[in-house]
C-alpha positions in Angstrom: 5.9 -3.4 -22.6 8.9 -3.0 -24.6 11.6 -1.3 -23.3 13.0 2.0 -24.7 16.9 1.4 -26.7 18.8 4.5 -27.8 22.0 3.7 -29.4 24.8 5.3 -31.7 25.4 3.7 -34.6 29.2 5.1 -36.9 28.5 5.4 -40.2 31.2 6.9 -43.3 30.5 9.8 -44.8 28.2 8.2 -46.9 26.1 7.8 -44.5 26.5 4.1 -44.7 27.6 2.0 -41.5 31.4 1.3 -40.7 32.9 -1.6 -38.7 35.5 -0.8 -35.9 37.9 -2.6 -38.2 36.9 0.1 -41.3 37.1 2.9 -39.1 40.2 4.3 -39.9 39.6 4.0 -43.6 36.6 6.4 -43.6 37.9 10.0 -44.1 36.1 11.5 -41.7 33.9 8.8 -39.1 30.1 10.2 -38.5 27.6 9.1 -35.9 24.4 8.3 -36.4 21.5 8.6 -32.9 19.0 6.4 -32.8 16.3 5.2 -30.9 14.6 1.7 -31.0 11.5 0.4 -29.4 12.0 -3.0 -27.9 14.9 -4.7 -27.4 15.5 -6.7 -30.8 17.4 -3.4 -31.6 13.8 -2.4 -34.8 15.3 1.2 -34.8 12.6 2.2 -35.5 13.2 6.5 -35.9 16.1 8.7 -36.6 16.6 11.3 -34.2 20.3 12.7 -35.8 22.3 11.6 -38.5 26.0 12.3 -39.4 27.0 14.6 -36.0 30.5 14.6 -34.1 31.4 12.0 -31.7 31.1 14.4 -28.7 27.9 16.2 -29.6 27.0 12.5 -30.3 27.2 11.8 -27.3 26.1 14.4 -24.9 22.4 13.9 -27.4 22.6 10.2 -26.5 22.5 10.8 -22.4 19.7 13.9 -22.8 17.5 10.9 -24.9 18.3 8.2 -22.3 17.6 10.8 -19.4 14.4 11.3 -21.0 13.8 7.5 -22.2 14.6 7.0 -18.2 11.6 10.0 -16.9 9.3 8.5 -19.8 9.6 12.0 -21.8 10.7 10.3 -24.8 6.9 9.5 -26.3 8.0 5.9 -26.3 6.3 2.3 -24.2 8.0 2.2 -20.5 8.4 -0.5 -18.7 6.6 -0.4 -15.7 6.3 -1.8 -12.4 2.4 -2.6 -12.0 1.5 -3.6 -8.3 -0.9 -6.9 -8.1 -4.5 -6.8 -6.9 -3.3 -8.4 -3.3 -1.0 -4.5 -3.0 -3.2 -2.3 -4.1 -5.9 -3.8 -1.8 -4.2 -3.2 0.7 -3.2 0.6 -0.5 -7.1 1.3 -1.0 -7.6 -0.2 2.6 -4.7 2.4 3.4 -6.8 5.3 1.9 -10.1 4.5 3.3 -8.6 3.8 6.8 -10.4 7.1 9.1 -12.9 8.8 6.5 -15.4 5.7 6.4 -17.4 4.9 8.8 -16.3 1.7 11.1 -19.3 -0.8 9.5 -19.0 0.6 6.3 -14.8 0.1 7.1 -15.2 -3.5 8.2 -17.1 -4.4 5.1 -15.0 -3.6 3.3 -12.0 -5.4 4.3 -14.3 -8.6 5.1 -14.9 -7.6 1.1 -11.0 -7.3 -0.1 -10.2 -10.1 2.3 -12.4 -12.5 -0.3 -11.1 -10.3 -3.4 -7.7 -11.1 -2.3 -7.9 -14.9 -1.8 -9.6 -15.1 -5.4 -7.5 -12.5 -7.3 -4.6 -11.2 -5.3 -1.6 -12.2 -7.6 -3.2 -10.8 -10.2 -1.3 -8.1 -11.8 -4.2 -5.3 -12.2 -3.1 -4.9 -15.7 -3.8 -8.7 -16.3 -7.6 -8.1 -14.9 -10.5 -8.7 -16.9 -14.5 -8.9 -17.1 -13.7 -12.6 -17.4 -11.9 -12.4 -14.2 -14.6 -10.4 -12.5 -17.2 -12.7 -12.9 -15.8 -15.9 -12.1 -14.9 -14.3 -8.8 -18.6 -13.3 -8.1 -18.6 -16.7 -9.2 -16.7 -18.2 -7.4 -17.9 -16.4 -3.9 -21.4 -17.8 -4.2 -20.7 -21.7 -5.2 -17.3 -22.2 -3.4 -17.3 -19.9 -0.6 -21.5 -20.6 -0.2 -21.9 -16.9 1.0 -25.3 -15.3 -0.7 -25.6 -13.8 -4.4 -26.6 -10.9 -2.1 -22.8 -11.0 -0.3 -21.3 -11.3 -4.2 -22.7 -8.7 -5.6 -21.4 -6.4 -2.6 -18.4 -7.8 -2.8 -18.5 -7.5 -6.9 -19.1 -3.9 -6.3 -16.4 -3.1 -4.0 -13.7 -4.7 -6.2 -15.2 -2.3 -8.5 -14.3 1.0 -6.3 -11.4 -0.8 -5.9 -10.0 -1.3 -9.8 -12.3 2.2 -10.0 -8.9 3.8 -7.7 -7.0 2.5 -9.8 -8.1 4.1 -13.4 -8.4 7.3 -11.4 -4.4 7.0 -10.2 -3.7 6.4 -14.2 -2.5 2.9 -13.2 -5.3 1.3 -15.7 -6.7 2.3 -18.6 -10.4 1.2 -17.5 -12.7 -0.7 -15.2 -12.8 -4.8 -15.9 -15.6 -4.8 -13.6 -17.3 -1.5 -15.9 -19.2 -2.1 -19.0 
């Protein structure tokens, strides 16, 4: 995802950009406050134009704070866990709330999931990877199709939890 950026720019009284060397020639140096949605400085929104430096500086700090907290309406960089990390969280969450045999079956399935798909970040999983996981369980691991289907069902449940937590928008194992 792109990183949000906020910046100040010096302008003259006509709204033209002013370099530092031209600053002393400008009658009244003014400031524009802008923010961008990417690191190439493709500024997409003018936040405030032609304001005094003190006001611009305060407003810039407010906008940077909002960007850090995700309140500026801009895409935010987010660290997505890998399936390996998320399987561990899943097992911790279901421990104590499921019967022992059910837990052991889910633990067995998560071992296979981690071995085949553990390095993938949650946001990078696709329906193709889910189908490949099921096929590899049968072909490479030599498990029955029933076991592969159970493992896929458990993967669907793990990713369903990620959807409910808002980590991913759609479960790649569903439809």
